[in-house]
C-alpha positions as CSV (number, residue, x, y, z in Angstrom):
1,M,-51.4,129.4,27.3
2,A,-48.1,129.4,29.2
3,T,-46.3,132.7,29.7
4,P,-42.7,133.0,28.7
5,D,-41.5,133.2,32.3
6,I,-42.7,129.7,33.0
7,E,-40.0,127.2,32.0
8,S,-40.9,123.9,30.4
9,P,-40.2,120.8,32.5
10,D,-38.8,119.3,29.3
11,R,-36.0,121.9,28.9
12,T,-32.6,121.4,30.4
13,D,-30.0,124.1,30.4
14,L,-26.4,122.8,29.9
15,K,-23.1,124.5,30.4
16,Q,-21.1,124.8,27.2
17,I,-18.7,122.0,28.2
18,D,-21.6,119.7,29.2
19,H,-23.5,120.5,26.0
20,A,-20.4,119.4,24.0
21,H,-20.0,116.1,25.9
22,F,-23.7,115.3,25.8
23,F,-24.0,115.7,22.0
24,E,-20.7,113.9,21.5
25,A,-22.1,110.9,23.4
26,M,-25.3,111.1,21.3
27,D,-23.4,111.2,18.1
28,S,-20.9,108.4,19.0
29,P,-22.2,106.3,21.9
30,P,-19.8,104.0,23.6
31,L,-19.9,100.3,22.8
32,L,-22.0,98.1,25.0
33,T,-20.2,96.1,27.7
34,E,-21.2,92.5,28.5
35,A,-22.5,93.8,31.9
36,L,-24.8,96.2,30.1
37,R,-25.9,93.6,27.6
38,S,-26.7,91.3,30.5
39,A,-28.7,94.1,32.2
40,F,-30.7,94.6,29.0
41,R,-31.5,90.9,28.9
42,R,-32.7,90.9,32.5
43,A,-34.8,93.9,31.9
44,K,-36.4,92.4,28.8
45,T,-37.2,89.2,30.6
46,W,-38.6,91.0,33.6
47,S,-40.7,93.3,31.3
48,F,-42.0,90.3,29.3
49,Q,-42.9,88.4,32.5
50,R,-44.6,91.4,34.0
51,N,-46.7,92.2,30.9
52,T,-47.7,88.7,30.0
53,G,-47.7,86.7,33.2
54,L,-45.6,84.1,31.3
55,G,-42.3,82.7,32.5
56,S,-39.8,83.6,29.8
57,A,-39.2,85.8,26.8
58,D,-37.2,83.1,25.0
């Protein structure tokens, strides 16, 4: 059993201003840009090819 003085690696302490900005972004994320959509498509294709050994996800 962990003692209280050992901090969890899953815990992050935020300053009050950072806390507000973080949760604002979680509640209202910005719209995706075309560059980000393109990056997601590339990642999906790469992941599919890596996991299946096939040439394309489409």
